[in-house]
C-alpha positions as CSV (number, residue, x, y, z in Angstrom):
1,I,144.1,134.5,126.9
2,K,146.5,135.3,124.2
3,M,146.6,136.7,120.6
4,S,147.3,138.9,118.3
5,A,145.4,142.0,117.3
6,P,144.3,142.9,114.5
7,V,145.8,146.3,115.0
8,D,149.1,148.0,115.7
9,I,149.0,149.1,119.3
10,P,150.4,152.6,120.0
11,S,153.4,152.6,121.8
12,T,152.4,156.7,123.4
13,I,150.2,156.6,126.1
14,Y,147.5,158.9,125.0
15,W,145.7,158.6,128.7
16,E,146.0,156.7,131.8
17,G,143.9,156.5,135.2
18,D,141.1,154.3,137.1
19,V,138.9,153.9,134.5
20,C,137.9,153.4,131.2
21,V,133.8,153.9,130.1
22,I,133.1,153.1,126.3
23,G,129.7,154.9,125.5
24,S,128.4,158.1,126.3
25,G,124.4,157.0,126.0
26,W,122.0,157.1,129.5
27,S,124.1,153.9,131.0
28,G,127.7,154.9,130.3
29,M,127.1,158.2,131.9
30,L,125.7,156.9,134.6
31,A,128.9,154.7,135.1
32,A,130.6,158.0,134.0
33,K,129.4,160.4,137.1
34,H,128.9,157.6,140.1
35,C,132.7,156.4,139.5
36,K,133.8,160.1,139.0
37,E,131.7,161.0,141.9
38,H,133.8,158.8,144.2
39,G,136.8,160.2,143.3
40,L,137.6,158.2,140.7
41,K,140.0,158.9,137.2
42,V,137.6,158.7,134.3
43,R,137.8,158.8,131.1
44,I,134.3,158.1,128.3
45,L,134.6,156.8,124.7
46,E,131.8,157.9,122.3
47,K,132.2,156.3,118.8
48,S,130.1,159.2,117.7
49,D,130.4,163.4,118.4
50,Y,127.3,163.5,120.6
51,A,126.0,162.3,124.1
52,G,123.1,160.6,124.7
53,G,123.6,156.9,123.2
54,V,120.0,155.5,120.7
55,W,118.3,158.9,122.4
56,K,119.4,161.4,119.3
57,Y,117.2,161.2,116.3
58,I,119.0,160.9,113.1
59,D,118.1,160.0,110.0
60,T,120.7,156.2,109.4
61,P,119.6,152.6,110.8
62,G,119.9,152.3,114.8
63,G,118.7,154.2,117.4
64,V,114.8,155.8,118.3
65,M,112.3,156.0,115.1
66,A,110.9,159.6,115.0
67,S,107.9,159.2,116.5
68,T,109.7,157.9,119.6
69,Q,108.6,158.1,123.0
70,T,109.5,156.2,126.6
71,T,107.9,153.8,127.8
72,S,108.2,153.8,131.4
73,S,106.9,156.7,132.9
74,W,109.4,159.7,134.5
75,S,109.1,158.7,138.6
76,F,111.1,155.3,136.6
77,T,113.4,156.9,134.2
78,E,114.4,160.0,136.1
79,I,117.6,159.8,137.6
80,S,118.1,160.0,141.1
81,D,119.5,163.7,141.8
82,F,119.2,165.3,138.5
83,P,114.7,165.9,137.9
84,L,113.2,166.6,134.7
85,R,113.0,170.7,133.8
86,P,110.6,173.3,131.8
87,E,113.4,173.8,130.2
88,D,114.3,169.8,128.4
89,G,111.0,170.6,126.4
90,L,107.9,170.1,126.7
91,V,107.2,168.0,130.6
92,T,105.0,165.3,130.2
93,D,104.8,161.8,131.6
94,F,106.2,160.2,128.9
95,P,108.7,161.9,127.1
96,K,109.7,162.5,123.1
97,H,113.1,161.4,122.5
98,D,114.4,164.9,122.0
99,I,113.2,165.9,125.8
100,V,114.9,162.8,127.0
101,Q,117.9,164.2,124.2
102,N,117.5,167.4,126.3
103,Y,118.0,165.8,129.8
104,L,121.1,164.2,129.1
105,E,123.1,166.9,127.7
106,R,122.0,168.6,130.7
107,Y,123.1,166.1,133.4
108,A,125.9,165.5,131.0
109,A,126.9,169.2,131.2
110,H,125.8,169.6,134.9
111,N,128.5,166.7,136.1
112,K,131.0,167.6,133.6
113,L,131.0,164.8,131.5
114,P,132.3,166.1,128.3
115,E,135.1,167.8,129.6
116,I,136.3,164.1,130.3
117,T,135.1,162.4,126.8
118,S,136.3,161.9,123.6
119,Y,133.8,162.0,121.2
120,N,134.8,160.6,117.1
121,S,136.2,157.7,119.3
122,S,135.2,154.2,118.2
123,V,137.3,151.1,120.0
124,V,138.6,148.7,117.8
125,W,140.0,146.6,120.5
126,V,141.0,145.6,124.1
127,I,144.1,143.5,125.9
128,K,145.6,143.4,128.9
129,D,149.2,144.8,129.6
130,S,151.9,142.5,131.7
131,N,150.4,144.8,134.8
132,N,147.1,143.8,134.5
133,K,145.7,146.7,133.1
134,F,143.2,147.3,130.3
135,N,144.7,148.6,126.9
136,I,142.4,150.0,124.5
137,V,143.6,151.1,121.1
138,T,140.8,153.6,119.1
139,S,139.7,154.4,115.7
140,D,142.3,157.1,115.4
141,N,145.1,155.4,117.3
142,K,145.0,156.0,120.4
143,L,145.7,154.1,123.3
144,Y,143.7,154.5,126.3
145,V,145.5,152.6,129.7
146,S,142.9,152.2,133.0
147,D,143.1,149.9,135.4
148,K,138.9,148.9,135.5
149,L,136.6,148.4,132.2
150,V,132.8,149.5,132.1
151,V,131.1,148.4,128.6
152,S,128.2,150.5,127.8
153,T,127.7,150.3,124.2
154,G,123.9,148.8,124.7
155,F,122.9,146.2,122.5
156,L,121.2,147.8,119.6
157,G,123.9,147.3,116.6
158,N,123.7,143.8,115.8
159,P,120.0,143.0,114.5
160,R,119.1,139.7,114.9
161,S,116.8,137.1,112.5
162,K,118.3,133.9,113.5
163,G,115.8,130.9,113.0
164,F,114.4,132.7,110.0
165,E,116.2,131.6,106.7
166,S,114.6,128.9,106.3
167,L,111.6,129.8,106.1
168,T,112.6,133.3,103.5
169,K,114.7,131.5,102.2
170,N,112.1,131.4,99.3
171,Y,110.1,134.9,99.9
172,T,110.5,137.1,96.7
173,G,110.0,140.4,98.2
174,E,112.1,142.8,100.1
175,I,113.6,142.3,104.1
176,R,114.8,144.6,106.5
177,H,115.3,144.3,110.1
178,A,112.9,146.7,112.2
179,N,116.4,149.6,113.1
180,T,116.1,150.9,109.6
181,Y,112.3,152.1,110.5
182,K,112.7,156.3,111.0
183,H,108.7,156.9,110.1
184,V,106.3,156.4,107.1
185,K,107.9,156.7,104.0
186,D,106.1,156.8,100.3
187,E,107.1,153.3,99.7
188,H,104.8,152.2,102.8
189,Y,101.5,153.1,100.5
190,N,99.1,151.3,100.1
191,K,101.5,148.7,100.9
192,N,100.9,145.0,102.6
193,I,103.9,144.5,104.6
194,L,104.8,141.8,107.6
195,V,106.5,142.5,110.8
196,I,107.9,140.0,112.8
197,G,108.2,140.4,116.6
198,G,106.1,140.5,119.7
199,G,108.1,144.3,121.3
200,E,107.2,148.0,121.5
201,T,109.2,147.8,118.1
202,A,107.5,146.2,116.6
203,S,104.3,147.5,118.0
204,D,104.9,150.8,117.1
205,L,106.2,150.5,113.8
206,C,103.1,148.4,112.8
207,N,100.4,151.5,114.6
208,E,102.9,153.4,113.0
209,I,101.9,152.2,109.1
210,S,99.1,151.0,109.5
211,Y,97.6,154.7,108.8
212,V,98.7,154.0,104.9
213,A,99.5,150.6,104.5
214,K,96.9,148.5,102.1
215,N,97.6,146.1,105.0
216,V,99.7,145.7,108.2
217,Y,100.2,141.8,109.3
218,L,101.9,141.9,113.0
219,S,103.3,138.2,113.6
220,I,104.4,137.2,117.6
221,P,105.3,133.5,117.2
222,N,105.6,132.5,121.0
223,G,103.2,134.8,122.3
224,Q,103.4,138.5,124.2
225,W,101.9,139.8,126.7
226,F,99.9,143.5,126.8
227,G,100.0,146.6,128.8
228,G,99.5,150.1,128.9
229,R,101.0,152.8,130.2
230,F,98.3,155.0,131.9
231,N,95.3,153.2,134.1
232,Q,92.5,154.0,130.7
233,H,89.9,152.7,132.9
234,W,89.5,155.9,134.3
235,E,88.2,159.4,132.7
236,Y,91.2,160.8,130.1
237,S,91.5,163.9,131.9
238,S,92.3,162.7,135.1
239,A,94.7,158.9,133.7
240,W,97.9,158.8,135.1
241,P,100.7,156.7,134.2
242,L,100.3,153.1,135.5
243,D,103.6,152.5,136.3
244,N,103.6,155.3,139.1
245,F,101.1,152.4,140.9
246,S,104.4,150.5,142.5
247,S,104.5,152.6,145.9
248,R,107.2,150.7,148.5
249,L,103.4,149.9,150.2
250,R,101.4,148.7,147.0
251,R,104.8,146.5,146.9
252,F,104.6,145.1,150.2
253,F,100.9,143.4,149.7
254,L,101.4,142.7,145.5
255,D,105.2,141.8,144.7
256,G,107.5,142.8,147.1
257,N,109.7,140.4,145.5
258,P,109.4,138.1,142.5
259,Q,107.1,134.8,143.2
260,P,102.9,134.4,141.3
261,E,100.8,135.0,143.8
262,K,101.7,138.5,144.2
263,F,101.2,138.8,140.5
264,E,97.7,137.7,140.4
265,A,96.3,141.2,141.2
266,M,97.6,142.5,138.4
267,K,97.3,139.3,136.4
268,D,93.2,139.7,137.4
269,W,92.8,144.0,137.3
270,A,94.3,143.5,133.6
271,E,92.5,141.3,132.4
272,K,88.9,141.9,134.0
273,Y,89.5,145.0,131.4
274,D,91.4,143.7,128.5
275,G,91.3,139.6,127.5
276,F,93.5,137.2,128.4
277,H,97.5,138.7,128.1
278,G,96.3,142.1,128.3
279,H,94.8,141.8,124.7
280,G,92.4,138.8,124.2
281,F,93.9,137.7,121.0
282,E,93.9,133.7,120.7
283,C,97.3,133.6,118.3
284,W,99.0,136.2,120.6
285,R,98.0,133.7,123.7
286,S,101.9,133.5,126.0
287,Q,103.3,130.6,127.3
288,Y,103.4,132.3,130.8
289,E,100.1,132.5,132.2
290,V,101.4,134.7,135.3
291,Y,101.6,138.4,135.5
292,G,105.1,140.1,135.0
293,Q,106.5,136.7,134.3
294,A,107.4,137.7,130.5
295,I,108.7,141.3,128.9
296,I,104.9,143.4,128.8
297,N,104.8,145.3,125.8
298,K,103.4,148.6,126.8
299,S,103.1,149.9,123.3
300,N,99.5,148.8,123.2
301,D,98.1,151.5,120.7
302,V,98.3,148.3,118.1
303,L,95.6,146.1,119.8
304,R,92.9,149.6,118.9
305,R,94.4,149.2,115.1
306,A,93.6,145.6,115.2
307,V,90.2,145.9,116.7
308,L,89.9,148.5,113.6
309,G,91.5,146.1,111.3
310,R,94.2,147.9,110.9
311,V,96.9,145.3,112.1
312,F,96.2,141.8,111.4
313,P,97.0,139.9,114.2
314,K,99.2,136.9,113.6
315,G,101.1,133.9,115.5
316,K,103.9,131.8,114.3
317,M,105.0,131.6,110.2
318,D,105.0,127.8,108.7
319,R,106.8,128.7,105.5
320,I,106.2,131.1,102.6
321,E,106.4,130.4,99.4
322,G,106.5,133.6,96.4
323,R,105.2,136.5,98.1
324,N,102.8,134.5,100.9
325,V,103.1,133.2,104.0
326,Y,101.8,130.6,105.3
327,F,100.8,130.8,109.4
328,K,100.7,127.4,111.5
329,D,96.8,128.3,112.2
330,G,95.9,127.7,108.6
331,T,95.5,131.5,107.3
332,V,97.2,132.9,104.8
333,A,98.8,136.5,104.1
334,E,98.9,137.1,100.2
335,D,101.3,138.8,98.6
336,I,103.8,140.8,100.5
337,D,105.1,143.1,99.4
338,L,108.0,143.8,102.6
339,I,109.0,141.6,106.0
340,Y,110.3,143.9,108.8
341,F,112.0,141.9,111.5
342,A,111.9,143.1,114.6
343,T,113.3,140.5,116.5
344,G,115.7,142.2,119.2
345,Y,119.7,142.3,118.8
346,R,122.5,140.6,119.6
347,M,124.9,141.3,122.0
348,E,128.4,140.4,120.9
349,F,131.9,142.6,121.6
350,P,134.5,142.6,118.4
351,F,136.9,143.7,120.4
352,L,136.5,142.3,122.8
353,E,137.7,139.1,121.7
354,G,141.9,140.1,122.9
355,I,140.5,140.1,126.4
356,G,137.3,136.5,125.7
357,R,135.0,138.6,126.5
358,K,133.4,138.8,122.5
359,N,130.1,137.4,123.3
360,Q,129.6,138.2,127.5
361,C,126.6,137.0,128.3
362,V,124.7,138.8,131.1
363,S,123.1,135.8,133.1
364,T,127.3,135.0,133.9
365,L,127.8,138.4,135.7
366,Y,127.5,138.5,139.4
367,K,124.9,141.2,139.8
368,L,124.2,140.9,136.4
369,C,126.7,144.2,135.7
370,L,130.0,142.7,136.9
371,D,132.7,140.5,135.9
372,T,132.9,136.7,138.1
373,R,136.7,136.7,136.9
374,D,137.4,139.8,136.3
375,E,136.5,142.5,138.8
376,N,137.5,145.2,136.9
377,L,135.5,144.9,134.0
378,A,131.5,145.9,134.3
379,F,128.9,145.8,131.8
380,I,126.4,148.2,132.4
381,G,123.2,148.9,130.4
382,F,122.6,144.8,129.6
383,A,120.4,143.5,131.8
384,R,117.1,143.8,131.0
385,P,113.9,144.5,133.7
386,I,110.5,143.1,133.3
387,R,108.7,146.2,134.4
388,G,110.6,149.5,135.0
389,S,113.0,151.7,133.0
390,F,116.9,150.2,131.8
391,P,117.8,153.8,133.1
392,S,116.7,153.1,136.8
393,I,118.7,149.5,136.7
394,S,121.5,150.8,135.2
395,E,122.0,153.8,137.8
396,S,121.9,150.9,140.3
397,A,124.5,148.9,138.6
398,S,126.3,151.8,138.3
399,R,126.0,152.6,142.2
400,L,127.0,149.6,143.4
401,V,130.0,149.4,140.9
402,A,131.3,152.9,141.7
403,H,130.7,151.5,145.4
404,L,133.4,148.3,145.5
405,W,136.1,150.0,143.0
406,S,136.4,152.8,145.3
407,N,136.7,150.7,148.5
408,K,133.3,152.1,149.8
409,I,132.1,148.7,149.5
410,P,134.4,145.7,150.4
411,M,135.0,143.5,146.4
412,L,133.7,139.4,147.5
413,P,136.3,137.1,145.8
414,D,135.9,136.1,142.8
415,Y,134.5,132.6,144.6
416,E,132.2,133.8,146.8
417,R,131.1,135.9,143.9
418,E,130.2,133.5,141.6
419,R,128.4,131.3,144.3
420,I,126.2,134.3,144.7
421,R,126.1,135.2,140.9
422,R,124.9,131.4,140.7
423,L,122.2,131.7,143.7
424,D,120.5,134.4,141.9
425,K,120.4,132.3,138.6
426,L,118.5,129.9,140.6
427,T,115.7,132.6,142.1
428,R,115.4,134.0,138.6
429,D,115.4,130.7,136.5
430,L,112.5,129.4,138.6
431,F,110.6,132.2,138.3
432,F,110.7,132.6,134.9
433,T,110.0,128.8,133.8
434,A,106.7,128.5,132.7
435,F,104.5,125.9,134.4
436,D,100.4,125.0,133.4
437,K,97.7,125.1,135.7
438,Y,99.1,121.9,137.8
439,G,102.9,122.5,138.2
440,Y,104.2,121.5,135.2
441,T,106.9,122.8,133.0
442,K,105.2,123.9,129.8
443,K,107.6,123.0,126.3
444,C,109.4,125.2,124.7
445,P,107.7,124.9,120.7
446,D,110.8,125.5,118.9
447,T,113.5,123.3,121.3
448,G,111.4,121.1,122.9
449,G,113.4,122.0,126.4
450,I,111.5,124.1,129.6
451,A,109.8,127.5,128.3
452,K,111.6,130.0,130.2
453,A,110.7,133.7,129.4
454,N,114.4,135.1,130.2
455,A,116.1,132.6,127.7
456,R,116.0,134.8,124.9
457,A,116.6,138.7,127.1
458,A,119.4,136.5,129.9
459,G,119.4,139.7,132.1
460,L,115.6,139.9,132.0
461,N,114.6,140.3,135.7
462,D,112.5,142.0,138.2
463,L,113.9,145.9,138.9
464,F,112.6,146.1,143.2
465,T,114.2,143.4,143.9
466,Y,116.9,144.2,142.1
467,A,117.2,148.0,142.7
468,D,117.0,146.8,146.2
469,E,119.8,144.2,146.1
470,C,122.0,146.7,145.0
471,A,120.9,149.0,147.5
472,Q,121.8,146.8,149.9
473,L,125.5,145.8,149.2
474,C,126.0,149.7,149.0
475,G,124.3,150.3,152.6
476,C,121.6,152.7,151.4
477,M,118.6,150.8,151.6
478,P,116.2,153.4,152.5
479,N,115.9,152.9,156.2
480,Y,111.5,153.9,156.5
481,T,111.6,153.6,160.6
482,R,114.3,156.2,160.9
483,L,112.5,158.0,158.2
484,F,109.4,157.5,160.6
485,F,111.1,158.8,163.9
486,E,113.4,162.1,161.9
487,C,111.1,163.8,160.2
488,G,107.3,162.1,161.3
489,F,104.5,161.0,160.0
490,K,102.5,163.4,156.9
491,V,106.7,162.7,155.7
492,W,107.2,158.6,155.7
493,L,103.3,158.7,154.6
494,I,104.7,160.3,151.3
495,A,107.8,157.5,150.9
496,M,105.8,155.0,151.7
497,L,103.0,156.1,148.9
498,A,105.3,157.6,146.2
499,P,106.3,155.7,142.9
500,H,109.2,154.0,142.6
501,H,111.7,156.8,141.6
502,Q,115.7,155.6,142.2
503,G,115.5,159.2,144.3
504,Q,113.9,156.3,147.2
505,Y,117.8,155.7,147.9
506,L,119.0,158.9,148.7
507,L,116.6,159.5,151.7
508,N,119.3,158.3,154.0
509,D,121.0,161.1,153.6
510,R,120.0,164.1,155.0
511,N,121.1,166.1,153.0
512,R,119.7,164.9,150.5
513,R,116.2,164.1,151.4
514,D,114.6,167.3,151.1
515,Y,114.8,167.0,147.0
516,V,113.9,163.0,146.9
517,I,110.5,164.5,149.3
518,E,109.7,167.1,147.1
519,R,110.1,165.3,143.8
520,Y,107.9,162.0,145.6
521,R,105.5,164.7,146.5
522,Y,105.8,166.1,142.4
523,F,104.6,162.6,141.5
524,L,102.3,162.2,143.9
525,T,100.1,165.0,141.8
526,R,99.8,163.0,139.0
527,F,97.1,160.3,140.3
528,P,94.0,160.2,143.9
529,I,96.5,159.2,146.7
530,Y,93.7,156.6,147.8
531,A,94.0,154.9,145.2
532,P,97.2,152.5,146.0
533,I,95.9,152.2,150.2
534,I,92.9,150.8,148.6
535,F,94.5,149.2,146.3
536,S,97.4,147.7,148.0
537,I,95.8,146.1,151.1
538,F,92.4,145.5,150.1
539,M,92.6,143.6,146.8
540,G,96.7,142.8,147.2
541,A,95.8,140.5,150.4
542,Y,92.2,139.5,148.7
543,H,94.0,137.7,144.9
544,Y,97.6,136.4,147.7
545,I,95.3,134.5,149.8
546,K,93.8,133.6,146.7
547,A,95.7,131.7,144.8
548,F,98.2,130.8,147.4
549,I,95.2,128.6,147.7
550,R,94.3,127.5,144.6
551,N,97.2,127.1,143.8
552,R,98.6,124.7,146.2
553,I,95.2,122.2,146.0
554,F,96.2,122.4,141.6
555,W,99.7,121.8,142.4
556,T,99.2,118.7,144.9
557,I,96.0,117.4,141.9
558,G,99.0,117.9,139.5
559,F,101.6,116.0,141.6
560,L,99.6,113.4,143.1
561,L,97.0,112.2,140.3
562,I,97.6,114.1,137.0
563,K,100.6,112.5,134.6
564,R,102.9,114.6,133.2
565,P,101.6,116.4,130.3
566,H,105.1,115.4,128.3
567,E,108.1,114.2,127.8
568,G,110.9,116.2,130.3
569,A,107.8,117.4,132.1
570,V,108.8,119.0,136.1
571,H,106.6,118.9,138.5
572,I,107.4,122.8,140.4
573,Y,107.7,120.3,143.6
574,E,110.4,118.9,142.2
575,Y,111.8,121.8,140.6
576,K,111.7,123.4,143.7
577,A,113.8,120.8,145.8
578,S,116.3,121.1,143.2
579,I,116.9,124.2,143.6
580,A,116.5,124.0,147.2
581,K,119.3,121.3,146.2
582,Q,121.7,123.0,144.4
583,R,121.4,126.2,147.1
584,R,123.4,123.6,149.1
585,A,125.8,122.5,146.8
586,L,126.3,126.2,146.3
587,S,126.8,126.8,149.5
588,Y,129.4,123.3,150.1
589,Y,131.5,125.0,147.3
590,G,131.2,128.2,149.2
591,A,133.2,126.7,151.5
592,L,135.7,125.6,149.1
593,K,136.8,128.9,148.2
594,G,136.7,128.6,144.9
595,K,137.4,125.1,144.0
596,W,134.8,125.1,141.2
597,P,134.6,123.0,138.6
598,P,135.8,123.5,135.3
599,A,133.1,126.2,133.6
600,E,131.5,125.3,130.8
601,E,131.6,128.6,129.2
602,V,135.0,129.7,128.4
603,D,134.4,133.0,127.2
604,G,131.1,133.7,129.3
605,S,128.7,133.2,126.1
606,C,125.2,132.6,125.7
607,S,123.1,132.4,122.5
608,S,119.5,131.9,122.0
609,S,117.6,128.3,121.0
610,C,114.7,130.2,120.2
611,S,114.6,133.9,119.0
612,S,111.3,134.5,117.3
613,S,110.0,136.9,120.4
614,S,109.7,138.7,123.5
615,S,109.0,135.4,125.4
616,S,111.6,132.4,124.3
617,C,113.2,129.6,125.8
618,S,115.3,127.8,126.6
619,T,119.1,128.4,125.8
620,D,121.9,126.4,125.7
621,A,125.1,127.6,127.5
622,S,124.1,130.1,129.5
623,S,121.2,127.8,130.9
624,K,123.1,124.9,132.0
625,E,125.8,126.1,133.6
626,A,125.7,126.2,137.4
627,S,121.9,124.1,136.5
628,S,122.7,121.2,138.5
629,C,124.7,120.6,141.5
630,T,124.6,117.9,143.3
631,I,126.0,116.4,146.5
632,D,126.4,112.5,146.5
633,A,127.1,110.2,150.0
634,N,130.4,110.5,149.8
635,G,130.3,114.6,149.9
636,A,131.3,115.0,146.4
637,V,130.1,118.0,144.2
638,T,129.7,117.6,140.6
639,C,128.1,120.4,138.4
640,S,126.9,120.6,135.2
């Protein structure tokens, strides 16, 4: 794509090397460290004067709140070869933002990243020269030239409130995005406040201001799953992080790969103690009945405030008249002084317009990180886990990209990357599609299309599956059989029972194995070792068998006897058959070596049809591309 640059391209090259990384947050530092470790010459471009990205608290819009803590425990969040130490601050299972910032600064210093970072260097334009190298122009009018480019800018810079303009046009109060909220202020006292959104930011905001506001309403338009950070059904003094229940042994019995039956036990566990969908409020009921199918909100302190009558649960809005907000269920919130939109952010890269990636969509990337049309361009930090943490996914992606770019593993041709990318997307679409009891697809209330949880968050995926896939490609998938024979039963059992930690992908390295086992021992001291064994084997097997049989019975009844609940509904048997047919078509295309039909998305962009909550509906471009490939009787293949 050739177009005029909005800035003059400097004639003198300030720096030239192998890899430029845009952004010095958690993901950017991981990408730079792994590339540097593999012998590549790296430069980091950071728009601020500090590293750490959003984790450094500043009293301006964007970034963390004053009270922000991690929602994933430290075993999920910790970098594989760099432990959290007491010098970072008070070590807890869910550290506060200042401890995380100290940790990241120490990580950067340990890997000598400040030496290769240009601070106060905001990227304003990227273009490719005649040698196919990236020319990157910064705000201080410097030119950086690199063979490869990593974009790790995050997506918290473009607040989204699309879809609500028509509802709020008659509102006479004040409207803000949640990224402007930092802490409770005088302006919140004795006010009626409405917060819109189902994510953790919305929950944290409501929880805080409910102590000083007159009334707080939380509107979650499309429902939401909630789940606690701790196992709250034991003594508080011995409570352990719920996501620590993520061992290899447990995943083998419960959810070794993302399929509904293996999540059934966790659903029963959550609903037994906390009500349906982890909360029991009808107005917040999600379309997605399977635990782990949609994003789980782990900031569930707001539920206690709702029970105490300090936060009022609300569903979708119907209209606003003056300062009165009317909801679909017929209730009214009167005299609302302030509305906060906690409706997420748009993924937008205006500085990449020169290479046609201004609106790059994560779902169009190979393994959700590498451009399928340009093997030298990567986006790290944008894939979103349904469980687990962003840093863990970013480390897996960084490891994969560094291995590919340093030729440690072969780079697949673009047509093969595109084929695998489409196959991966078919798998994710099947899992994230909402089905009713009888196996028919549910209808998106906003668009009328098929409801899919991965529509709004285009890079939504299962962390465990994704991390293992990347490790297999890199050749660092832990070999537990070899570990058993080399280290004995005790060490093997520790590795099988320990919670998820990125260090597992270093177990094959004998020089690092002792460190990983040491970290495993530390995390295992946080909860009873017998819990994962009993729950995994007995409860997991029981619920899996029960769900497998129940689903097949009801699905068969639905397919044979039940009328389609709405126009356009597709039964799961038909859906799976269609996907199998598309997989055959994609295999056929692989043999053609890249003779793909014209891509529907010109610049790989995608936009969401629904933007109301983290449980959304189907998208336009991202769900259309490669969603229906067929082979006719003559062997001709068509995709739409």
